[in-house]
MARDOFI-928299 format. One record per residue (C-alpha): residue in three letters; x, y, z. Coordinates in steps of 0.25 Angstrom, whole numbers, plus 5000, padded with zeros to 4 digits. Example, Ala and Ser with C-alpha at 12.3 -4.5 7.8 and 13.67 -1.06 7.14 Angstrom:
BEGIN
   residuo     c1     c2     c3
       ALA   5049   4982   5031
       SER   5055   4996   5029
end
This chain:
BEGIN
   residuo     c1     c2     c3
       MET   5845   5529   4754
       ALA   5836   5536   4747
       GLU   5826   5531   4738
       ASN   5820   5543   4729
       GLY   5825   5552   4738
       SER   5818   5548   4751
       LYS   5825   5543   4761
       ARG   5824   5526   4763
       LEU   5831   5517   4772
       PHE   5833   5503   4769
       GLY   5834   5495   4784
       PHE   5845   5492   4780
       GLY   5854   5494   4793
       ARG   5865   5503   4795
       ALA   5870   5508   4780
       ARG   5886   5509   4782
       PRO   5892   5519   4772
       SER   5900   5510   4761
       PRO   5914   5512   4759
       CYS   5911   5515   4744
       SER   5904   5525   4747
       SER   5909   5539   4743
       SER   5906   5548   4755
       GLU   5897   5546   4767
       SER   5886   5556   4762
       SER   5882   5548   4752
       ILE   5873   5540   4762
       SER   5861   5544   4759
       SER   5852   5549   4773
       ALA   5844   5537   4774
       GLU   5856   5528   4775
       ARG   5861   5537   4784
       SER   5852   5535   4793
       VAL   5855   5520   4797
       THR   5871   5522   4797
       SER   5869   5528   4811
       ASP   5876   5521   4822
       ASP   5865   5510   4828
       ASP   5868   5516   4843
       ASN   5859   5529   4839
       GLU   5846   5520   4835
       ASP   5834   5523   4842
       GLU   5838   5532   4851
       GLU   5825   5539   4856
       GLU   5819   5525   4857
       ILE   5831   5524   4869
       LEU   5830   5537   4873
       GLY   5816   5540   4875
       ALA   5811   5555   4875
       ALA   5827   5558   4875
       LEU   5827   5562   4861
       ARG   5840   5565   4851
       GLY   5839   5578   4842
       ALA   5849   5586   4838
       GLY   5851   5595   4852
       GLY   5853   5580   4859
       TYR   5844   5573   4869
       VAL   5832   5579   4872
       VAL   5824   5574   4885
       LEU   5808   5576   4881
       LYS   5805   5580   4896
       THR   5790   5575   4894
       ILE   5786   5575   4911
       PRO   5775   5586   4912
       LYS   5779   5599   4920
       THR   5770   5598   4930
       VAL   5775   5586   4936
       THR   5784   5584   4947
       GLN   5785   5571   4952
       THR   5785   5559   4943
       SER   5785   5548   4955
       GLY   5773   5541   4961
       ALA   5772   5540   4976
       VAL   5759   5530   4977
       GLY   5763   5516   4977
       THR   5771   5505   4984
       PRO   5785   5505   4982
       VAL   5792   5494   4974
       GLN   5806   5492   4974
       LEU   5809   5489   4957
       LEU   5820   5483   4948
       THR   5821   5490   4935
       ASN   5829   5486   4921
       TYR   5837   5500   4921
       PHE   5852   5500   4924
       LYS   5856   5515   4930
       LEU   5868   5522   4921
       LEU   5880   5523   4928
       LEU   5884   5539   4923
       PRO   5896   5545   4929
       ASN   5895   5559   4938
       ASP   5905   5568   4933
       SER   5909   5564   4920
       TYR   5904   5571   4905
       VAL   5901   5567   4892
       TYR   5906   5577   4879
       GLN   5899   5580   4869
       TYR   5904   5583   4856
       HIS   5897   5590   4842
       VAL   5904   5581   4832
       THR   5903   5585   4817
       PHE   5909   5579   4803
       GLU   5916   5588   4791
       PRO   5913   5584   4779
       ASN   5898   5578   4786
       VAL   5895   5565   4789
       ASP   5880   5561   4788
       SER   5881   5546   4794
       PRO   5880   5545   4808
       ARG   5886   5531   4805
       MET   5897   5538   4799
       ARG   5901   5550   4809
       GLU   5901   5538   4821
       ILE   5913   5533   4814
       LEU   5920   5544   4808
       VAL   5921   5547   4824
       ARG   5925   5534   4829
       GLN   5938   5537   4822
       HIS   5940   5547   4833
       GLN   5937   5539   4845
       ASN   5950   5540   4852
       LEU   5945   5554   4854
       PHE   5935   5551   4865
       ARG   5944   5538   4870
       ASN   5931   5529   4863
       ALA   5921   5533   4871
       TYR   5913   5542   4863
       LEU   5897   5544   4857
       PHE   5894   5549   4843
       ASP   5879   5550   4840
       GLY   5884   5551   4826
       TYR   5878   5567   4824
       SER   5887   5576   4831
       ASN   5886   5572   4846
       LEU   5898   5565   4852
       LYS   5899   5561   4868
       SER   5913   5557   4873
       LEU   5918   5556   4887
       THR   5929   5564   4881
       ARG   5933   5580   4881
       LEU   5941   5584   4868
       ASN   5951   5594   4871
       ALA   5947   5603   4860
       SER   5932   5608   4858
       GLU   5932   5604   4844
       THR   5938   5591   4839
       VAL   5941   5591   4823
       VAL   5943   5574   4818
       THR   5945   5567   4805
       SER   5940   5555   4801
       SER   5939   5546   4790
       ARG   5925   5541   4783
       THR   5925   5527   4780
       THR   5918   5529   4770
       ASP   5926   5538   4760
       ASN   5937   5541   4768
       GLN   5934   5555   4769
       THR   5939   5564   4781
       ILE   5928   5570   4792
       GLU   5930   5579   4799
       ILE   5926   5577   4812
       THR   5924   5590   4822
       ILE   5920   5586   4837
       SER   5916   5597   4845
       TYR   5915   5597   4860
       SER   5900   5600   4864
       GLY   5899   5599   4880
       GLU   5897   5591   4891
       ILE   5886   5582   4895
       ASN   5886   5573   4909
       PHE   5882   5559   4908
       GLU   5867   5561   4912
       HIS   5864   5569   4900
       LEU   5853   5565   4890
       GLU   5863   5565   4881
       MET   5871   5553   4886
       LEU   5857   5543   4883
       ARG   5863   5540   4870
       LEU   5877   5536   4875
       TYR   5871   5526   4885
       ASN   5861   5522   4875
       THR   5872   5520   4864
       GLN   5882   5514   4875
       MET   5872   5504   4879
       ARG   5870   5501   4864
       ARG   5887   5499   4863
       ASN   5885   5489   4876
       LEU   5874   5480   4870
       ARG   5883   5478   4859
       HIS   5892   5475   4870
       LEU   5884   5464   4875
       GLN   5882   5456   4862
       PHE   5868   5463   4861
       VAL   5862   5464   4847
       PRO   5855   5479   4842
       VAL   5841   5473   4836
       GLY   5833   5485   4832
       ARG   5833   5495   4844
       HIS   5837   5486   4853
       TYR   5850   5476   4858
       PHE   5848   5458   4858
       ALA   5858   5450   4863
       SER   5866   5444   4852
       GLY   5864   5428   4859
       SER   5851   5430   4865
       ARG   5842   5425   4849
       VAL   5832   5415   4854
       LYS   5825   5405   4841
       ILE   5811   5402   4844
       GLN   5812   5393   4829
       GLN   5798   5389   4831
       HIS   5792   5402   4829
       LYS   5805   5410   4819
       LEU   5808   5417   4829
       GLN   5820   5423   4839
       VAL   5819   5432   4851
       TRP   5833   5442   4855
       GLU   5835   5445   4868
       GLY   5839   5459   4870
       MET   5843   5471   4880
       LEU   5834   5485   4879
       THR   5841   5495   4886
       ALA   5841   5510   4885
       MET   5844   5522   4892
       ASN   5840   5534   4899
       GLU   5838   5544   4908
       HIS   5829   5542   4919
       GLU   5824   5546   4934
       GLY   5835   5536   4939
       GLY   5846   5542   4929
       ILE   5852   5535   4915
       LEU   5845   5523   4916
       MET   5847   5509   4905
       VAL   5834   5502   4905
       CYS   5835   5488   4899
       ASP   5825   5477   4897
       THR   5827   5462   4890
       ILE   5822   5462   4878
       PHE   5818   5452   4866
       LYS   5816   5453   4852
       VAL   5808   5442   4843
       LEU   5812   5441   4828
       ARG   5804   5429   4819
       THR   5818   5423   4811
       ASP   5807   5424   4798
       THR   5810   5438   4790
       VAL   5800   5448   4785
       ARG   5801   5440   4771
       ASP   5798   5428   4776
       SER   5784   5436   4784
       LEU   5781   5442   4770
       LEU   5781   5426   4762
       ASP   5773   5423   4774
       VAL   5762   5434   4771
       LYS   5762   5431   4756
       LYS   5761   5415   4758
       ARG   5747   5419   4762
       ARG   5742   5425   4750
       ASN   5734   5436   4754
       SER   5738   5451   4749
       PHE   5752   5449   4752
       GLN   5756   5462   4751
       ASP   5746   5467   4761
       GLU   5746   5456   4770
       ALA   5764   5458   4772
       ARG   5761   5473   4776
       LYS   5751   5469   4786
       GLU   5759   5457   4792
       LEU   5773   5463   4792
       GLY   5768   5480   4795
       GLY   5774   5484   4809
       ARG   5782   5474   4810
       ILE   5795   5474   4815
       VAL   5807   5466   4808
       MET   5821   5467   4810
       THR   5833   5468   4799
       SER   5841   5454   4801
       TYR   5853   5462   4795
       ASN   5854   5472   4807
       ASN   5843   5469   4818
       LYS   5835   5483   4813
       LEU   5821   5483   4816
       TYR   5812   5489   4808
       LYS   5794   5492   4806
       ILE   5788   5485   4794
       ASP   5780   5496   4789
       ASP   5777   5491   4774
       ILE   5783   5483   4764
       ASP   5785   5488   4752
       PHE   5781   5476   4740
       TYR   5788   5486   4728
       LYS   5802   5485   4734
       ASN   5812   5474   4736
       PRO   5827   5473   4738
       THR   5830   5475   4724
       TYR   5826   5490   4729
       THR   5837   5499   4726
       PHE   5841   5512   4734
       THR   5851   5524   4734
       ARG   5861   5522   4742
       ARG   5873   5532   4741
       ASN   5869   5535   4727
       ASP   5869   5521   4723
       GLU   5858   5511   4721
       ILE   5857   5500   4731
       SER   5847   5487   4732
       ILE   5843   5482   4746
       ILE   5848   5468   4740
       ASP   5862   5473   4737
       TYR   5861   5484   4750
       TYR   5861   5472   4759
       ARG   5871   5464   4753
       GLU   5880   5474   4754
       GLN   5876   5481   4769
       TYR   5873   5467   4775
       ASN   5877   5456   4766
       VAL   5864   5452   4765
       GLU   5858   5447   4752
       ILE   5842   5447   4750
       GLU   5838   5435   4745
       ASP   5823   5440   4743
       HIS   5823   5449   4731
       ALA   5809   5452   4729
       GLN   5804   5453   4745
       PRO   5798   5467   4747
       LEU   5804   5478   4756
       ILE   5799   5481   4772
       GLN   5796   5496   4774
       CYS   5799   5500   4786
       LEU   5796   5515   4789
       PRO   5807   5523   4797
       ASN   5808   5525   4812
       GLU   5808   5540   4819
       ARG   5825   5538   4818
       GLN   5825   5536   4803
       LYS   5816   5547   4801
       ARG   5825   5556   4809
       SER   5837   5552   4799
       GLY   5827   5555   4787
       ILE   5822   5541   4782
       THR   5807   5544   4779
       GLU   5806   5531   4768
       PRO   5803   5516   4772
       ILE   5815   5509   4777
       LEU   5815   5495   4769
       LEU   5818   5482   4774
       VAL   5820   5467   4767
       PRO   5813   5458   4773
       GLU   5821   5444   4771
       LEU   5829   5454   4780
       CYS   5821   5457   4790
       VAL   5816   5447   4803
       MET   5803   5449   4809
       THR   5802   5451   4824
       GLY   5790   5449   4832
       LEU   5780   5440   4831
       SER   5771   5438   4819
       GLU   5755   5436   4821
       SER   5756   5422   4820
       LEU   5767   5420   4830
       ALA   5761   5432   4839
       ASN   5750   5422   4840
       ASN   5756   5409   4842
       ARG   5757   5407   4859
       GLN   5769   5398   4858
       VAL   5775   5409   4850
       LYS   5771   5419   4862
       GLN   5775   5407   4873
       ASP   5790   5407   4867
       LEU   5792   5421   4867
       THR   5788   5423   4880
       ASN   5797   5414   4884
       LEU   5809   5418   4879
       THR   5804   5435   4881
       ARG   5797   5434   4894
       VAL   5809   5439   4904
       GLU   5804   5440   4920
       PRO   5806   5452   4927
       GLU   5820   5442   4935
       MET   5826   5439   4922
       ARG   5826   5452   4916
       VAL   5831   5458   4929
       LYS   5843   5447   4927
       ASN   5845   5451   4913
       LEU   5843   5465   4915
       LYS   5856   5462   4926
       GLU   5864   5452   4917
       PHE   5864   5464   4905
       ASN   5870   5474   4917
       ARG   5881   5465   4920
       ASN   5886   5462   4906
       LEU   5885   5477   4904
       GLN   5892   5479   4917
       THR   5904   5468   4912
       ASN   5904   5469   4898
       THR   5919   5473   4893
       LYS   5915   5483   4882
       VAL   5902   5489   4889
       ARG   5910   5492   4901
       GLN   5922   5500   4892
       ASP   5910   5507   4887
       MET   5904   5512   4897
       ASN   5916   5514   4903
       ALA   5921   5523   4893
       TRP   5907   5533   4897
       ASN   5910   5531   4912
       ILE   5895   5525   4913
       LYS   5890   5512   4918
       PHE   5877   5506   4921
       ASP   5873   5502   4935
       SER   5874   5486   4936
       ASN   5859   5486   4944
       LEU   5845   5488   4938
       VAL   5839   5502   4943
       GLU   5830   5500   4955
       LEU   5818   5508   4959
       THR   5806   5512   4968
       ALA   5792   5509   4960
       LYS   5778   5509   4966
       VAL   5765   5502   4966
       LEU   5754   5507   4965
       PRO   5742   5501   4971
       SER   5732   5491   4967
       GLU   5719   5496   4961
       GLN   5705   5492   4963
       LEU   5694   5487   4953
       ASN   5681   5492   4953
       LYS   5683   5497   4967
       SER   5686   5485   4976
       ILE   5690   5473   4968
       THR   5707   5471   4970
       PHE   5715   5463   4962
       GLU   5732   5458   4966
       GLN   5738   5471   4959
       LYS   5752   5462   4955
       LYS   5745   5452   4946
       GLY   5737   5465   4938
       ASP   5727   5458   4934
       PHE   5712   5457   4941
       SER   5705   5449   4931
       LYS   5699   5439   4943
       GLU   5696   5451   4952
       ILE   5687   5455   4943
       ARG   5681   5442   4938
       GLY   5668   5441   4942
       LYS   5665   5456   4946
       SER   5654   5465   4940
       MET   5659   5475   4931
       PRO   5658   5491   4935
       THR   5653   5495   4923
       PRO   5646   5479   4919
       VAL   5637   5477   4904
       GLN   5629   5468   4897
       PHE   5631   5460   4883
       LYS   5617   5461   4877
       GLU   5618   5466   4863
       TRP   5631   5456   4858
       GLY   5635   5446   4850
       ILE   5644   5436   4848
       ILE   5651   5431   4831
       VAL   5657   5417   4831
       PRO   5661   5406   4823
       LEU   5650   5395   4822
       THR   5662   5386   4825
       GLU   5666   5394   4838
       LYS   5652   5393   4844
       CYS   5655   5385   4855
       ILE   5665   5394   4859
       ALA   5655   5406   4859
       ASP   5645   5399   4865
       ASP   5654   5398   4877
       PHE   5661   5412   4877
       LEU   5645   5416   4878
       LEU   5643   5410   4890
       THR   5654   5410   4897
       LEU   5655   5426   4894
       ARG   5641   5427   4901
       LYS   5645   5420   4912
       VAL   5658   5428   4916
       CYS   5652   5442   4913
       GLU   5641   5440   4922
       PRO   5648   5445   4935
       LEU   5656   5454   4929
       GLY   5642   5461   4927
       VAL   5642   5459   4912
       LYS   5631   5453   4906
       ILE   5632   5445   4894
       HIS   5619   5443   4884
       LYS   5616   5432   4876
       PRO   5621   5440   4864
       PRO   5611   5441   4854
       MET   5619   5439   4840
       ILE   5629   5426   4842
       HIS   5636   5426   4825
       PHE   5639   5411   4822
       LEU   5648   5415   4809
       LYS   5652   5402   4800
       ASP   5666   5405   4799
       SER   5679   5413   4803
       ALA   5679   5422   4791
       ILE   5681   5435   4793
       SER   5672   5437   4786
       SER   5660   5432   4793
       PHE   5667   5439   4806
       VAL   5665   5452   4798
       ASN   5651   5449   4793
       ALA   5647   5446   4807
       CYS   5652   5459   4814
       LYS   5647   5467   4804
       ILE   5634   5464   4808
       VAL   5635   5463   4821
       PRO   5622   5472   4826
       LYS   5627   5487   4832
       THR   5618   5486   4843
       TYR   5630   5475   4849
       LYS   5638   5479   4859
       ILE   5649   5469   4857
       ILE   5650   5457   4848
       VAL   5661   5447   4850
       ILE   5667   5437   4838
       ILE   5673   5425   4843
       VAL   5685   5422   4831
       PRO   5691   5408   4829
       ASN   5705   5414   4830
       ASN   5715   5427   4829
       ASN   5713   5431   4816
       GLU   5718   5446   4813
       ASP   5711   5448   4802
       ARG   5696   5443   4807
       TYR   5700   5450   4821
       ASN   5702   5467   4813
       ALA   5688   5464   4804
       ILE   5680   5460   4816
       LYS   5687   5473   4825
       ARG   5685   5481   4809
       ILE   5668   5478   4810
       LEU   5664   5479   4824
       CYS   5673   5493   4828
       ILE   5673   5498   4814
       ASP   5662   5494   4805
       ASN   5652   5489   4816
       PRO   5657   5495   4831
       ILE   5652   5484   4840
       HIS   5662   5480   4852
       SER   5667   5468   4848
       GLN   5674   5456   4856
       VAL   5683   5445   4846
       ILE   5689   5433   4854
       VAL   5695   5423   4846
       ALA   5689   5409   4850
       ARG   5700   5401   4855
       THR   5700   5411   4868
       LEU   5687   5407   4870
       SER   5690   5392   4869
       LYS   5696   5387   4882
       ARG   5686   5385   4894
       GLN   5694   5386   4903
       MET   5699   5399   4900
       LEU   5685   5404   4895
       MET   5679   5412   4906
       SER   5693   5422   4908
       VAL   5691   5424   4892
       CYS   5675   5428   4895
       THR   5679   5437   4907
       LYS   5688   5445   4899
       ILE   5681   5445   4886
       GLY   5668   5447   4893
       ILE   5674   5461   4901
       GLN   5682   5466   4887
       MET   5670   5464   4880
       ALA   5660   5472   4890
       VAL   5672   5480   4893
       LYS   5670   5485   4876
       ILE   5656   5487   4879
       GLY   5658   5497   4890
       ALA   5660   5489   4903
       GLU   5669   5493   4915
       PRO   5675   5481   4919
       TRP   5684   5485   4930
       ASN   5687   5499   4938
       LEU   5698   5506   4944
       ASN   5698   5520   4955
       ILE   5701   5531   4944
       PRO   5705   5543   4954
       PRO   5705   5554   4943
       LYS   5693   5560   4939
       SER   5688   5563   4927
       LEU   5701   5556   4922
       MET   5701   5553   4903
       VAL   5713   5545   4901
       VAL   5717   5541   4889
       GLY   5724   5530   4881
       TYR   5733   5533   4868
       SER   5740   5520   4861
       THR   5744   5519   4845
       TYR   5744   5507   4836
       ARG   5749   5506   4823
       ASP   5739   5500   4811
       SER   5741   5488   4806
       VAL   5736   5491   4793
       ARG   5738   5507   4794
       ARG   5752   5505   4795
       ARG   5759   5518   4796
       GLU   5747   5524   4805
       PHE   5744   5522   4821
       VAL   5733   5519   4828
       GLY   5730   5531   4840
       GLY   5721   5522   4853
       PHE   5713   5533   4859
       VAL   5706   5529   4873
       CYS   5700   5538   4885
       SER   5692   5536   4894
       LEU   5679   5539   4897
       ASN   5675   5538   4911
       LYS   5679   5540   4926
       ASN   5684   5525   4927
       LEU   5692   5524   4913
       SER   5685   5512   4908
       ARG   5677   5517   4897
       TYR   5686   5525   4885
       PHE   5684   5532   4872
       SER   5694   5527   4860
       ARG   5696   5532   4848
       THR   5708   5528   4837
       SER   5716   5537   4827
       HIS   5726   5531   4816
       ASN   5738   5539   4815
       LYS   5749   5542   4804
       ASN   5759   5550   4815
       ARG   5763   5554   4827
       GLU   5755   5567   4825
       GLU   5745   5563   4819
       MET   5742   5551   4830
       SER   5743   5563   4843
       ASN   5732   5571   4834
       ASN   5725   5559   4834
       PHE   5727   5555   4847
       ALA   5723   5571   4852
       ALA   5710   5571   4844
       ASN   5704   5558   4849
       LEU   5709   5564   4865
       GLY   5699   5575   4860
       LEU   5687   5567   4857
       GLY   5691   5558   4870
       ILE   5688   5570   4878
       GLN   5676   5574   4871
       ARG   5672   5559   4874
       TYR   5674   5558   4889
       TYR   5667   5575   4890
       SER   5654   5568   4882
       GLN   5656   5555   4894
       ASN   5658   5562   4906
       GLY   5653   5576   4904
       ALA   5667   5582   4906
       LEU   5679   5582   4902
       PRO   5689   5574   4909
       ASP   5698   5582   4920
       LYS   5712   5573   4914
       VAL   5715   5566   4903
       LEU   5726   5556   4905
       ILE   5732   5550   4892
       TYR   5739   5536   4890
       ARG   5748   5538   4879
       ASP   5753   5524   4874
       GLY   5761   5521   4862
       VAL   5772   5532   4861
       SER   5785   5527   4860
       GLU   5799   5535   4867
       GLY   5802   5543   4852
       GLN   5785   5547   4850
       ILE   5786   5554   4866
       PRO   5789   5567   4860
       HIS   5780   5567   4851
       VAL   5769   5563   4862
       TYR   5773   5574   4871
       LYS   5775   5585   4861
       THR   5764   5582   4852
       GLU   5754   5575   4856
       LEU   5751   5578   4870
       LYS   5751   5592   4863
       LYS   5741   5587   4857
       ILE   5735   5581   4868
       ARG   5733   5592   4873
       ASP   5724   5602   4862
       ALA   5716   5591   4862
       ILE   5711   5592   4876
       ARG   5713   5607   4876
       ASN   5702   5607   4864
       ILE   5691   5600   4873
       ASP   5697   5606   4885
       SER   5700   5621   4884
       ASN   5701   5624   4898
       ARG   5711   5614   4901
       THR   5705   5606   4911
       ILE   5709   5591   4907
       LYS   5721   5589   4913
       LEU   5730   5579   4903
       THR   5739   5569   4908
       PHE   5749   5560   4895
       ILE   5755   5549   4899
       ILE   5765   5540   4889
       VAL   5764   5526   4892
       THR   5772   5517   4888
       LYS   5773   5501   4890
       ARG   5784   5495   4883
       VAL   5795   5502   4891
       ASN   5809   5495   4893
       ALA   5808   5498   4908
       ARG   5807   5484   4918
       PHE   5803   5483   4934
       PHE   5807   5471   4944
       VAL   5803   5470   4958
       ARG   5814   5462   4965
       GLU   5809   5452   4974
       GLN   5821   5445   4976
       GLN   5837   5446   4975
       SER   5835   5441   4960
       LYS   5821   5440   4960
       PHE   5812   5450   4950
       ARG   5797   5454   4946
       ASN   5788   5463   4940
       PRO   5782   5473   4947
       ASP   5769   5474   4950
       PRO   5756   5480   4942
       GLY   5757   5496   4948
       THR   5771   5499   4949
       VAL   5776   5510   4946
       VAL   5790   5517   4941
       ASP   5791   5531   4940
       THR   5807   5534   4945
       ILE   5820   5529   4940
       VAL   5818   5524   4928
       THR   5808   5534   4925
       ARG   5812   5545   4915
       LYS   5817   5559   4919
       LYS   5810   5568   4911
       ARG   5796   5561   4911
       TYR   5784   5558   4922
       ASP   5782   5544   4918
       PHE   5781   5530   4926
       TYR   5783   5515   4923
       MET   5773   5506   4928
       VAL   5769   5492   4928
       SER   5753   5491   4928
       HIS   5752   5475   4924
       SER   5757   5463   4928
       VAL   5762   5451   4921
       ARG   5766   5436   4922
       GLN   5779   5434   4916
       GLY   5788   5442   4912
       THR   5793   5457   4915
       VAL   5780   5467   4918
       SER   5782   5480   4908
       PRO   5781   5493   4916
       THR   5773   5505   4907
       MET   5779   5518   4907
       TYR   5769   5532   4910
       ASN   5776   5545   4902
       ILE   5767   5556   4909
       ILE   5770   5568   4897
       ALA   5757   5577   4902
       ASP   5752   5576   4916
       GLU   5740   5587   4920
       SER   5734   5578   4931
       ASN   5743   5584   4942
       TRP   5742   5570   4945
       LYS   5755   5562   4954
       PRO   5761   5551   4949
       HIS   5755   5541   4956
       GLN   5740   5547   4950
       HIS   5746   5543   4937
       HIS   5752   5529   4941
       GLN   5739   5526   4948
       LEU   5730   5530   4935
       ALA   5741   5521   4926
       TYR   5740   5509   4933
       LYS   5723   5510   4936
       LEU   5722   5513   4921
       CYS   5730   5500   4920
       HIS   5718   5492   4926
       LEU   5708   5495   4917
       TYR   5712   5489   4904
       TYR   5699   5482   4902
       ASN   5705   5470   4893
       TRP   5713   5466   4905
       ALA   5709   5463   4920
       GLY   5722   5467   4926
       THR   5733   5480   4923
       ILE   5738   5482   4909
       SER   5753   5490   4907
       VAL   5745   5501   4902
       PRO   5734   5512   4907
       ALA   5721   5506   4900
       PRO   5720   5518   4891
       CYS   5733   5516   4886
       GLN   5729   5499   4883
       TYR   5714   5503   4878
       ALA   5722   5514   4867
       HIS   5730   5502   4864
       LYS   5721   5493   4862
       LEU   5713   5505   4851
       ALA   5723   5507   4844
       TYR   5728   5492   4842
       LEU   5713   5488   4839
       THR   5713   5500   4828
       GLY   5726   5496   4821
       THR   5725   5483   4821
       SER   5711   5479   4818
       LEU   5704   5492   4815
       HIS   5714   5501   4807
       ARG   5701   5513   4809
       GLU   5695   5519   4821
       ALA   5686   5511   4826
       HIS   5670   5515   4826
       PHE   5666   5526   4834
       SER   5658   5519   4842
       LEU   5667   5511   4850
       CYS   5675   5523   4855
       GLU   5670   5522   4870
       SER   5671   5507   4871
       LEU   5684   5497   4872
       TYR   5680   5492   4860
       PHE   5696   5489   4856
       LEU   5697   5479   4867
end
């Protein structure tokens, strides 16, 4: 489908050639991009860094050349059960590969598949064809070149197919991963799972929450890859929350507010994920085209057709509202490679919203209802995994398909030996219970290693909340004194006559620049008010600020606990060090980098950069940048690292011996760019400052969203989460990576998610356990939580910085704040 010669894909799902089409080649390249088999979708995400190119699959080996050992030796051994099943492969069999060509040439992968399928008996019905040129089978054809003919269904033209033998591979070859993942998707269909986006969901699992206009689908995530323990399949229970209202309904709701409709609609819907109701495909909204509607026409097979007629013909769907605007979605990487460069257009009434709106997300009852449906305890998760495996083993169609390839899954979950790192001491003497991952009680009433005083500070509060402000001030002074933080009477308490945004903004503008911090008590969670306050106090009148919702201070029985947390947070912003740990490496600078899409500048990502300035890794320098693409992001990251090293030098009188980077916000498909491009720019930035190359660089990709889960067996059928400090660095780790998983935090309910660390550069000469221990130590040093968190503190600080900039500021904060944790 084309518009003025440029490629554009309408989000119509798979477009099949019409029987009346004169020839296969009349289908435009943009339309062909949606004719390929669903089994080929999102392969990069499934295979991780095993990417398919013209020459087949290539594994990106990221393990540093100097590394000889990837498993640590420190910690108490513990046996864990995982959510992996091993794929059992034949030892003495081979898979034969063939190169397939078509004469005349056939462009559509879907049509090629149909043509080859007419000769499936040649391969005893057991083969895999990729829709392009590669075919795999257990059958060895007698001739090195076999020529057959097929009839094309669209025009009855005879197509000559040449099948040439190209070699044999064993079942552990990387090329086989595609076959295994394809077969697994077929298995899921046999088990009555239906595809929604990249994942599969049980057809009978949909639970409606009528009062919230929501429905929850339960599914099973599966992916196979090459691991230290062989070819393993990870499985996990997953959920998708869908709304019963459409995008059109949301647009009408926005219109009722009678503000600037188009601007408000873009603001509310930009970045949201929607699902097409006719084929369960997922798309991310990039923009709304108010100048087009369903009467818009495009070229299909040399004929003009409207969107209305297309849906009527293709899906038997009647579009009711002919005046509604169209949704624009940017093509993903796969679509770009197929030639689609223009935005994808969707019809609002045919798209349902996924996830939660802001009002639903802030609704406690909604959260509770969803949590009750989606929270899965370790015992239930293991039970679900075993039941899923049992269904695979007993389903007739699954067994038939798997037997055709002589493969099967082990009936038992993969087990391994992990290690639990030693517990840490705070402030050289304070111990706490490692299993809880919380030390708020232990630090209560203990003086901070580096306390501060509040002399020049103030409070802005509506007159209606005066009593709350009085109680807050009294309690804050009471709880902070034992911490060594002296709270003087604020020189300024500004009472507002009303709660208008302009009143808060005007009050913030006149706060004296000599003030260290200003507290703003607001009546509710109004996002526009919060953003306006932060923009003034981070950019125009740069002063540290603490915004508190009055409701948070209204519960007297919790006031001391709340004020303790607020007091620590305020103190940290102006330079306090509430607790510390023993950090053995000398002259070490740690770096955190994370990204967040700007909610206003929607095509740009904010890169949040932080780096430590002192030995205790408690003081940080920070910068942000807006980036339009990966190249720009890597350039700005390297530039900010250079600034950070210079700032470290000015603070310490010497360059750091080691720079250790924790890089967040990297998807599997982005690892090649980070490894091949970004890492080089980082090295160049260091070399520009340190020409003698004395600084040793370590670069670690930190991934929170992983599929792996681990369980400790307490009894035969009773399981619990691993303790904080648990490290997994064998069996389920990747063969060509220097990686490990760590559970560093504790959860009160549900199943804990580990974090994956992928070390792609390491000049430190450290042993594996030293990387484990430093990462775990840093998980204690996030000063917005008196306990361990899921990622090292620099990562979380970088995320908070990028988030504040991307949601509230939309530009870089004033330079005077760059040496403080103002973004907490």
